[in-house]
C-alpha positions in Angstrom: -5.8 51.7 -10.2 -5.5 48.1 -10.3 -3.2 47.4 -12.6 -1.0 50.1 -10.5 -1.6 48.0 -6.9 -1.0 44.4 -8.7 2.6 45.7 -10.6 3.7 47.2 -7.5 2.8 44.1 -5.3 6.2 41.9 -6.3 8.0 45.1 -4.6 6.1 45.8 -1.5 6.4 42.0 0.0 10.1 42.6 -1.3 10.2 45.5 1.0 8.9 43.7 3.7 11.1 40.6 3.5 8.5 38.5 2.5 8.6 36.7 -0.5 5.9 35.5 -2.8 5.7 31.6 -1.4 5.2 33.1 2.2 1.9 35.4 0.9 0.2 31.6 -0.4 -0.5 28.9 1.7 -0.1 25.8 0.9 3.0 23.7 -0.6 5.5 24.9 -3.3 4.2 24.4 -6.8 7.6 24.9 -7.9 9.1 23.0 -5.2 8.8 19.1 -6.9 6.6 16.2 -6.2 5.8 16.0 -2.4 7.9 13.5 -0.3 5.7 11.2 1.2 6.0 10.5 5.1 7.2 7.3 6.6 3.6 6.2 7.7 2.7 6.5 4.0 6.0 4.9 2.8 4.9 1.9 5.6 1.5 1.5 4.2 2.4 1.7 0.3 4.5 -1.2 1.7 1.8 -3.8 3.5 -0.6 -2.6 0.1 1.7 -4.5 -2.0 2.5 -7.0 0.4 -1.1 -8.2 0.5 -1.0 -7.7 -3.3 1.7 -10.0 -3.7 -0.6 -12.2 -1.3 -3.3 -12.6 -3.3 -2.0 -13.2 -6.4 -0.4 -16.2 -4.5 -3.5 -16.9 -3.4 -5.4 -16.9 -6.7 -2.2 -18.3 -8.5 -3.0 -21.5 -5.9 -7.0 -21.5 -6.8 -6.2 -21.3 -10.7 -4.3 -24.3 -9.6 -6.9 -25.6 -8.1 -5.2 -26.5 -4.8 -7.2 -27.8 -2.3 -9.2 -27.4 -0.2 -10.4 -25.3 -2.8 -13.7 -23.5 -0.9 -11.4 -22.8 2.3 -8.4 -20.6 -0.3 -11.6 -19.0 -1.7 -12.4 -18.0 1.4 -9.2 -17.0 2.2 -8.6 -15.1 -0.5 -12.3 -13.2 -0.3 -10.7 -12.5 3.1 -7.5 -10.8 2.3 -9.4 -8.7 -0.6 -10.8 -6.9 2.4 -8.0 -6.6 4.0 -6.8 -4.6 0.8 -9.4 -2.8 0.5 -9.2 -1.9 4.3 -5.8 -0.7 3.4 -6.2 1.2 0.3 -8.4 3.3 2.1 -5.9 4.6 4.9 -4.2 5.4 2.3 -4.4 9.9 0.9 -1.8 10.9 -1.1 -2.1 14.2 -2.2 -1.7 14.9 -5.9 2.0 14.1 -7.3 3.1 12.0 -4.8 3.3 8.0 -6.8 1.4 5.2 -5.5 3.0 1.9 -4.7 4.0 -0.5 -7.8 2.2 -3.4 -8.5 2.3 -6.2 -7.0 5.7 -7.8 -6.0 6.4 -11.5 -7.6 4.4 -10.3 -11.1 6.2 -8.8 -13.4 4.7 -5.8 -15.5 4.6 -8.1 -18.5 2.8 -10.6 -17.2 -1.4 -10.4 -18.8 -4.5 -10.8 -16.8 -4.3 -14.4 -19.2 -1.2 -15.8 -18.3 -1.2 -18.4 -15.2 0.1 -16.4 -12.6 1.2 -19.8 -10.6 4.1 -19.9 -13.5 4.9 -15.7 -12.8 5.0 -16.2 -8.9 6.7 -19.7 -9.6 5.7 -23.4 -7.3 2.3 -22.4 -5.5 1.5 -24.6 -2.5 -0.5 -25.4 0.6 3.5 -24.8 2.5 4.0 -22.1 0.3 0.9 -20.4 1.6 1.0 -21.1 4.9 5.1 -19.3 5.0 3.5 -16.7 3.4 0.9 -16.2 6.2 3.1 -16.7 8.8 5.8 -14.4 7.0 2.9 -11.3 6.6 1.7 -11.8 10.7 5.6 -11.5 11.5 6.1 -8.5 9.0 2.6 -6.6 10.9 3.4 -7.7 14.1 7.1 -5.9 13.7 5.6 -2.7 11.9 2.9 -2.6 15.2 5.1 0.2 17.3 6.4 2.4 13.9 3.0 2.9 13.2 0.1 5.5 14.6 -2.6 3.7 17.1 -5.2 4.1 14.6 -3.0 1.7 11.8 -1.7 -0.3 13.9 -4.9 -1.5 15.2 -5.2 -2.0 11.6 -2.0 -3.9 11.2 -3.1 -5.6 14.2 -6.2 -7.2 12.9 -4.5 -8.2 9.8 -1.8 -10.1 11.7 -4.0 -12.2 13.2 -6.0 -13.2 10.5 -2.7 -13.9 8.9 -1.8 -16.1 11.3 -5.0 -17.8 11.8 -4.9 -18.1 8.0 -1.4 -20.5 8.5 -2.9 -22.1 11.7 -5.7 -22.9 9.4 -3.5 -24.3 5.7 -2.4 -26.9 8.7 0.7 -24.3 10.5 
């Protein structure tokens, strides 16, 4: 009797005007990967930018730019920012994540000097990167939900402070 009921279900749904996907909640597994929302795409871009900033600071640390302790402190703050941003990123299974940091080729190994992969690293370049990051985050504030805007504003303020600390 159970087998007869299971066999009759598609015919019953078809006569009722229902598709099989109407009988189930959730995404259609045959529809392919879901498209990320604009907020997710924005967050992925900001995460990639933060990774690039971290790579730039790491190159500065490796190059032993002065003041080394200050640069290490700013690097630590950027790592905290990255953690906060990544904590906000929730992706359903199958949605691709942001790629590796811009400015670092996929073939760059951890043993390779990031300074060579990123070009010339200087205090002036760090200062310019901090200023550009702060401006980019402020531009994004109106396009994201309030909780994300608050995080972006906090990071933008930190980046602006970093630019000043670096002599800007």
